[in-house]
C-alpha positions as CSV (number, residue, x, y, z in Angstrom):
1,X,0.0,0.0,0.0
2,X,1.5,3.3,-1.1
3,X,0.0,5.3,1.7
4,X,1.4,3.0,4.4
5,X,4.8,3.0,2.8
6,X,4.7,6.8,2.8
7,X,3.6,6.9,6.4
8,X,6.4,4.4,7.4
9,X,9.0,6.6,5.7
10,X,7.6,9.8,7.4
11,X,7.7,8.1,10.8
12,X,11.3,7.1,10.3
13,X,12.7,10.2,8.7
14,X,10.7,13.2,10.0
15,X,9.7,14.6,13.4
16,X,6.1,15.3,12.1
17,X,3.4,14.4,14.6
18,X,1.4,11.2,14.0
19,X,-1.6,13.4,13.2
20,X,0.3,15.3,10.6
21,X,1.5,12.1,9.0
22,X,-2.0,10.6,8.9
23,X,-3.3,13.7,7.2
24,X,-0.4,13.8,4.7
25,X,-1.1,10.2,3.8
26,X,-4.8,10.9,3.1
27,X,-6.4,9.7,6.3
28,X,-9.2,11.9,7.7
29,X,-9.2,10.1,11.0
30,X,-6.2,9.5,13.3
31,X,-7.9,6.4,14.7
32,X,-8.4,4.9,11.2
33,X,-4.7,5.6,10.3
34,X,-3.5,4.0,13.6
35,X,-5.7,0.9,13.0
36,X,-4.6,0.4,9.4
37,X,-0.9,1.1,10.3
38,X,-1.0,-1.5,13.1
39,X,-2.7,-4.1,10.8
40,X,0.1,-3.5,8.3
41,X,3.2,-3.2,10.5
42,X,2.2,-4.9,13.8
43,X,2.6,-1.9,16.0
44,X,0.8,1.4,16.3
45,X,2.6,4.4,14.8
46,X,4.0,5.7,18.0
47,X,5.4,2.4,19.1
48,X,6.8,1.7,15.6
49,X,8.6,5.1,15.6
50,X,10.0,4.5,19.1
51,X,11.3,1.0,18.2
52,X,12.9,2.2,14.9
53,X,14.7,5.0,16.7
54,X,16.0,2.6,19.3
55,X,17.2,0.2,16.6
56,X,19.0,3.1,14.9
57,X,20.8,4.0,18.1
58,X,22.0,0.5,18.7
59,X,23.3,0.2,15.1
60,X,25.5,3.2,15.4
């Protein structure tokens, strides 16, 4: 899904809020965005971003 891939990249590479990312990716509702993101990636957007940042710190 193109929207989810865009959201994933934004979570990884920007400091935009989850709400901003949801809107940028075409979601009118934050709850819908969070539900679809979790179904796609296994974590809600906030947890996904936190885990990714931790992983980046350990790899450096």
